[in-house]
MIGU-241584 format. One line per 10 residues: number of its first residue (from 1); their letters; for each residue z, x, y of C-alpha. Coordinates in nm, 3 decimals, always signed. Layout:
! residues N
NUM	a	Z X Y  ... .
END
This chain:
! residues 383
1	mkfihisdlh	+7.533 +18.715 +5.813  +7.427 +19.026 +5.640  +7.608 +19.381 +5.719  +7.533 +19.728 +5.564  +7.877 +19.927 +5.544  +7.905 +20.293 +5.519  +8.142 +20.574 +5.652  +8.249 +20.932 +5.607  +7.918 +21.075 +5.700  +8.093 +21.401 +5.796 .
11	igkrvheksl	+7.770 +21.542 +5.981  +7.826 +21.905 +6.020  +8.040 +21.979 +5.704  +8.031 +22.317 +5.527  +8.144 +22.348 +5.173  +8.235 +22.668 +5.083  +8.064 +22.778 +5.390  +7.735 +22.650 +5.274  +7.588 +22.411 +5.531  +7.520 +22.048 +5.407 .
21	ldeqvhilkq	+7.292 +21.927 +5.708  +6.991 +21.907 +5.513  +7.168 +21.711 +5.257  +7.271 +21.514 +5.537  +6.913 +21.448 +5.707  +6.784 +21.353 +5.330  +7.056 +21.119 +5.309  +7.061 +20.953 +5.663  +6.683 +20.877 +5.627  +6.777 +20.712 +5.295 .
31	icditekhrp	+7.023 +20.504 +5.511  +6.753 +20.402 +5.728  +6.535 +20.317 +5.462  +6.760 +20.092 +5.311  +6.842 +19.936 +5.629  +6.451 +19.892 +5.707  +6.453 +19.735 +5.351  +6.763 +19.479 +5.422  +6.723 +19.407 +5.773  +7.089 +19.341 +5.844 .
41	davliagdvy	+7.229 +19.184 +6.131  +7.475 +19.472 +6.158  +7.550 +19.828 +6.038  +7.927 +19.900 +6.005  +8.019 +20.269 +6.007  +8.372 +20.296 +5.942  +8.485 +20.618 +6.078  +8.458 +21.004 +6.033  +8.096 +21.011 +6.202  +8.166 +21.394 +6.229 .
51	dkvvpsgesv	+8.345 +21.640 +6.016  +8.509 +21.818 +6.310  +8.685 +21.715 +6.652  +8.440 +21.900 +6.820  +8.127 +21.893 +6.650  +7.839 +22.126 +6.678  +7.517 +22.066 +6.848  +7.301 +22.058 +6.587  +7.562 +21.764 +6.441  +7.529 +21.567 +6.744 .
61	ilfdefltrl	+7.131 +21.587 +6.751  +7.134 +21.476 +6.394  +7.354 +21.167 +6.450  +7.163 +21.088 +6.802  +6.819 +21.084 +6.569  +7.008 +20.854 +6.300  +7.147 +20.637 +6.543  +6.786 +20.608 +6.753  +6.614 +20.489 +6.443  +6.893 +20.284 +6.288 .
71	stltghifii	+6.894 +20.096 +6.621  +6.530 +19.985 +6.603  +6.612 +19.829 +6.242  +6.913 +19.611 +6.311  +7.059 +19.410 +6.601  +7.394 +19.565 +6.613  +7.556 +19.897 +6.503  +7.929 +19.907 +6.502  +8.093 +20.269 +6.488  +8.494 +20.360 +6.500 .
81	sgnhdsaeri	+8.632 +20.694 +6.510  +8.778 +20.849 +6.198  +9.069 +21.106 +6.160  +8.793 +21.399 +6.154  +8.653 +21.241 +6.470  +8.759 +21.279 +6.867  +8.823 +20.915 +6.952  +8.734 +21.016 +7.320  +8.414 +21.152 +7.225  +8.323 +20.894 +6.967 .
91	sfgarlmdsk	+8.376 +20.622 +7.270  +8.209 +20.820 +7.553  +7.930 +20.591 +7.676  +8.041 +20.274 +7.506  +7.986 +20.015 +7.790  +7.642 +20.144 +7.865  +7.542 +20.174 +7.460  +7.708 +19.816 +7.421  +7.394 +19.671 +7.589  +7.170 +19.807 +7.356 .
101	gvhlspvydg	+7.376 +19.662 +7.046  +7.552 +19.987 +6.982  +7.925 +19.929 +6.980  +8.174 +20.218 +7.000  +8.556 +20.179 +6.934  +8.749 +20.235 +7.244  +9.064 +20.496 +7.225  +9.342 +20.247 +7.086  +9.528 +20.123 +7.397  +9.742 +19.863 +7.225 .
111	tvkpltltda	+9.461 +19.596 +7.213  +9.154 +19.523 +6.977  +8.935 +19.290 +7.129  +8.662 +19.102 +6.896  +8.320 +19.135 +6.935  +8.151 +18.809 +6.826  +7.822 +18.757 +6.675  +7.691 +18.403 +6.554  +7.470 +18.228 +6.279  +7.413 +17.919 +6.104 .
121	ygtvniymlp	+7.784 +17.888 +5.983  +7.949 +17.959 +6.332  +8.109 +18.273 +6.464  +8.191 +18.609 +6.319  +8.460 +18.790 +6.495  +8.431 +19.184 +6.414  +8.734 +19.389 +6.477  +8.714 +19.750 +6.529  +9.031 +19.930 +6.485  +9.001 +20.351 +6.474 .
131	yirpanvrhf	+9.242 +20.575 +6.285  +9.566 +20.545 +6.434  +9.901 +20.694 +6.357  +10.231 +20.514 +6.401  +10.287 +20.729 +6.742  +9.974 +20.579 +6.886  +10.102 +20.220 +6.842  +10.449 +20.278 +6.935  +10.323 +20.418 +7.280  +10.213 +20.090 +7.375 .
141	lpdeeksevt	+10.496 +19.898 +7.274  +10.794 +19.787 +7.477  +11.127 +19.972 +7.422  +11.282 +19.730 +7.197  +10.990 +19.687 +6.950  +10.929 +20.082 +6.916  +11.198 +20.105 +6.633  +10.983 +19.856 +6.434  +10.692 +20.100 +6.392  +10.824 +20.379 +6.152 .
151	syddairkai	+10.525 +20.416 +5.884  +10.172 +20.371 +5.890  +10.175 +20.039 +5.761  +10.395 +19.927 +6.016  +10.178 +20.028 +6.255  +9.845 +19.864 +6.109  +10.066 +19.559 +6.103  +10.163 +19.564 +6.448  +9.801 +19.636 +6.573  +9.665 +19.328 +6.393 .
161	agmdidhecr	+9.938 +19.128 +6.504  +9.822 +19.189 +6.888  +9.471 +19.076 +6.774  +9.499 +18.723 +6.849  +9.294 +18.627 +6.544  +9.132 +18.255 +6.478  +9.193 +18.192 +6.141  +8.919 +17.929 +6.153  +8.682 +18.202 +6.207  +8.496 +18.444 +5.984 .
171	nilithqfvt	+8.695 +18.767 +6.090  +8.597 +19.129 +5.978  +8.796 +19.434 +6.035  +8.641 +19.778 +6.071  +8.891 +20.032 +5.996  +8.984 +20.399 +5.869  +9.347 +20.432 +5.693  +9.455 +20.482 +5.328  +9.534 +20.171 +5.118  +9.812 +20.211 +4.882 .
181	davrsesedv	+9.700 +20.277 +4.537  +9.340 +20.387 +4.629  +9.204 +20.667 +4.442  +9.161 +20.996 +4.642  +8.904 +21.288 +4.619  +8.979 +21.645 +4.686  +8.737 +21.643 +5.018  +8.942 +21.397 +5.204  +9.217 +21.503 +5.439  +9.541 +21.414 +5.239 .
191	nvggldnvda	+9.865 +21.330 +5.390  +10.093 +21.480 +5.129  +10.380 +21.264 +5.039  +10.212 +20.917 +5.087  +10.340 +20.841 +5.458  +9.981 +20.725 +5.549  +9.985 +20.435 +5.312  +9.871 +20.103 +5.413  +9.940 +19.808 +5.160  +9.640 +19.604 +5.108 .
201	safecfdyva	+9.862 +19.268 +5.214  +9.857 +19.413 +5.572  +9.457 +19.294 +5.560  +9.494 +18.939 +5.404  +9.370 +18.760 +5.719  +9.034 +18.893 +5.701  +8.736 +18.831 +5.541  +8.606 +19.146 +5.485  +8.777 +19.488 +5.544  +8.521 +19.784 +5.602 .
211	lghlhrpqdc	+8.723 +20.080 +5.540  +8.645 +20.457 +5.583  +8.856 +20.746 +5.486  +8.824 +20.756 +5.092  +8.508 +20.901 +4.964  +8.507 +20.724 +4.620  +8.340 +20.374 +4.661  +8.639 +20.138 +4.545  +8.761 +19.792 +4.565  +9.126 +19.748 +4.696 .
221	gdgrirycgs	+9.208 +19.395 +4.534  +8.970 +19.110 +4.520  +8.676 +19.280 +4.671  +8.731 +19.157 +5.015  +8.887 +19.511 +5.130  +8.644 +19.786 +5.025  +8.576 +20.161 +5.081  +8.217 +20.202 +5.072  +8.285 +20.581 +5.009  +8.093 +20.885 +5.168 .
231	plkysfsevk	+7.724 +20.883 +5.139  +7.699 +21.234 +4.958  +7.918 +21.432 +4.737  +8.146 +21.653 +4.935  +8.375 +21.820 +4.624  +8.379 +21.892 +4.273  +8.614 +21.581 +4.216  +8.341 +21.374 +4.310  +8.095 +21.505 +4.030  +8.074 +21.170 +3.828 .
241	diktativti	+8.095 +20.949 +4.147  +7.779 +20.694 +4.218  +7.736 +20.709 +4.590  +7.599 +20.365 +4.743  +7.544 +20.170 +5.042  +7.738 +19.855 +5.047  +7.524 +19.543 +5.151  +7.771 +19.236 +5.218  +7.641 +18.888 +5.306  +7.875 +18.647 +5.430 .
251	rekgvmeref	+7.811 +18.260 +5.436  +8.055 +17.998 +5.511  +8.419 +18.109 +5.549  +8.546 +18.200 +5.177  +8.194 +18.290 +5.051  +8.103 +18.642 +5.019  +7.829 +18.811 +4.818  +7.790 +19.188 +4.764  +7.512 +19.420 +4.661  +7.475 +19.801 +4.610 .
261	eplvplhdwh	+7.226 +20.022 +4.723  +7.237 +20.366 +4.531  +7.188 +20.683 +4.757  +7.042 +20.955 +4.561  +7.114 +21.307 +4.691  +6.884 +21.596 +4.740  +7.095 +21.825 +4.510  +7.340 +21.667 +4.316  +7.672 +21.825 +4.201  +7.776 +21.999 +3.869 .
271	dlrgtyaels	+8.084 +22.129 +3.704  +8.006 +22.384 +3.432  +8.230 +22.543 +3.217  +8.239 +22.804 +2.937  +8.194 +23.200 +2.871  +7.975 +23.401 +3.085  +7.765 +23.454 +2.737  +7.717 +23.094 +2.715  +7.642 +23.006 +3.062  +7.422 +23.325 +3.125 .
281	arefyagkpw	+7.196 +23.230 +2.805  +6.840 +23.103 +2.860  +6.856 +22.832 +2.637  +7.166 +22.664 +2.829  +7.008 +22.678 +3.199  +6.638 +22.678 +3.142  +6.472 +22.354 +3.283  +6.840 +22.205 +3.387  +6.869 +22.076 +3.738  +7.182 +22.273 +3.799 .
291	tedfvritlt	+7.009 +22.593 +3.846  +6.914 +22.433 +4.228  +7.194 +22.184 +4.245  +7.544 +22.267 +4.350  +7.742 +22.408 +4.102  +8.093 +22.510 +4.030  +8.167 +22.751 +3.722  +8.505 +22.818 +3.522  +8.489 +23.090 +3.292  +8.677 +23.070 +2.982 .
301	deqdipdaig	+8.656 +23.446 +2.907  +8.997 +23.644 +2.883  +8.882 +23.952 +3.071  +8.701 +23.937 +3.425  +8.331 +23.960 +3.445  +8.233 +24.257 +3.677  +8.036 +24.078 +3.972  +8.010 +23.742 +3.791  +7.951 +23.545 +4.100  +7.659 +23.782 +4.184 .
311	klrsiyhnll	+7.510 +23.766 +3.881  +7.574 +23.383 +3.767  +7.405 +23.344 +4.133  +7.072 +23.507 +4.030  +7.060 +23.182 +3.788  +7.247 +22.909 +3.956  +7.113 +22.938 +4.310  +7.370 +22.691 +4.457  +7.662 +22.843 +4.267  +7.970 +22.713 +4.536 .
321	elrydnkrtr	+8.269 +22.824 +4.359  +8.378 +23.044 +4.060  +8.715 +23.051 +3.863  +8.877 +23.129 +3.569  +9.066 +22.945 +3.281  +9.258 +23.181 +3.053  +9.591 +23.294 +2.973  +9.649 +23.473 +3.314  +9.533 +23.200 +3.524  +9.726 +22.919 +3.346 .
331	agmaaiegga	+10.049 +23.159 +3.348  +9.957 +23.175 +3.707  +9.947 +22.794 +3.750  +10.273 +22.739 +3.552  +10.442 +22.943 +3.841  +10.321 +22.736 +4.114  +10.393 +22.403 +3.961  +10.730 +22.509 +3.944  +10.773 +22.478 +4.296  +10.578 +22.163 +4.332 .
341	rteektplel	+10.882 +21.947 +4.474  +10.846 +22.133 +4.773  +10.478 +22.098 +4.797  +10.538 +21.718 +4.745  +10.666 +21.679 +5.065  +10.524 +21.643 +5.435  +10.536 +21.879 +5.697  +10.738 +21.633 +5.892  +10.974 +21.563 +5.598  +11.030 +21.953 +5.572 .
351	feelyarqng	+11.088 +22.024 +5.945  +11.326 +21.725 +5.929  +11.519 +21.881 +5.643  +11.532 +22.215 +5.849  +11.659 +22.045 +6.162  +11.955 +21.866 +5.968  +12.095 +22.169 +5.812  +12.069 +22.370 +6.161  +12.216 +22.090 +6.384  +12.406 +21.870 +6.128 .
361	dgmtmqqqdy	+12.274 +21.541 +6.254  +11.882 +21.390 +6.219  +11.592 +21.384 +6.453  +11.587 +21.110 +6.710  +11.247 +20.914 +6.720  +11.139 +21.090 +7.027  +11.168 +21.428 +6.838  +10.961 +21.258 +6.560  +10.696 +21.132 +6.778  +10.626 +21.450 +6.959 .
371	lsemiakire	+10.644 +21.673 +6.616  +10.409 +21.401 +6.435  +10.180 +21.484 +6.746  +10.210 +21.830 +6.726  +10.151 +21.832 +6.350  +9.811 +21.625 +6.389  +9.694 +21.863 +6.654  +9.709 +22.139 +6.448  +9.568 +21.937 +6.174  +9.259 +21.813 +6.363 .
381	eei	+9.216 +22.188 +6.471  +9.205 +22.335 +6.116  +8.928 +22.035 +6.019 .
END
């Protein structure tokens, strides 16, 4: 059975106020072309379909067009919600679309039922687990079990324990979480302090885990657990990344093959560094792709250049960010790093410290749950 694994489309994303919709139109067409070439049994979309909880109208139209074409090229499409999505909006019309082979993860309700496909080797069970927080799982547990779930790792393990997995069959999980020691990029929604970590051992009962959330393609362990990565670069920390679609073929239990189809962007990303004189010299930029590609420039001049960004944009038409690296900026960074201990703590940890100082006692689990939900809602509104 063959699958194409993609994730983190982030349709509607803007970077430094620049819309990437044209880039996304281009890359979604490529994904359809790859699907037409391989004719997989299913396409797995592992969360963050949209960049915002309430997507724009043009974002919804683009995803609708993509889904419509994709459904003509494969028998099944499995879609889960990520942390940037609204689980309720992603699941809208799920029962109606299910009959057309488009399977949408429901809002987590304490149970995850598999969808079953068959091939010459037997049954493949596909479990769709949307992005969840500990509070989402605790909500559906009996009171005596709530205290067992205090971390994201606990939450995932408890959710998987309730799946009633048949270990004789081939089992695939589609989920959207952060696996411990995986490499993040700047464009991801980072939970500072590592509280969202899930150990890879939580997924050991699955034959393949199609992960979303991190934008850099990477394996977690032996290759059965994989982040396919975002189809486009969304930050300058991804300049050197090679974006791909992951094609997975599962034969009999324990036998898996993978290949990777490159995804070529409409415009690439470049990180340029030097003095204003060096970067504005014609011999440096003439005939180079970065005059039209997305660019970040770091000027090393000790003195600020008047209207540098305007002047440089006449050369580098998609200049997204301009910054300086000199004695002044390095001194400022040193001052910021002096307060890094507080910055490394999560908002929840900071609130807990304040609460303990003011009340002489720690927060109850109910208070922690309430505060976690409030923090999550605020962060969702920001993204």
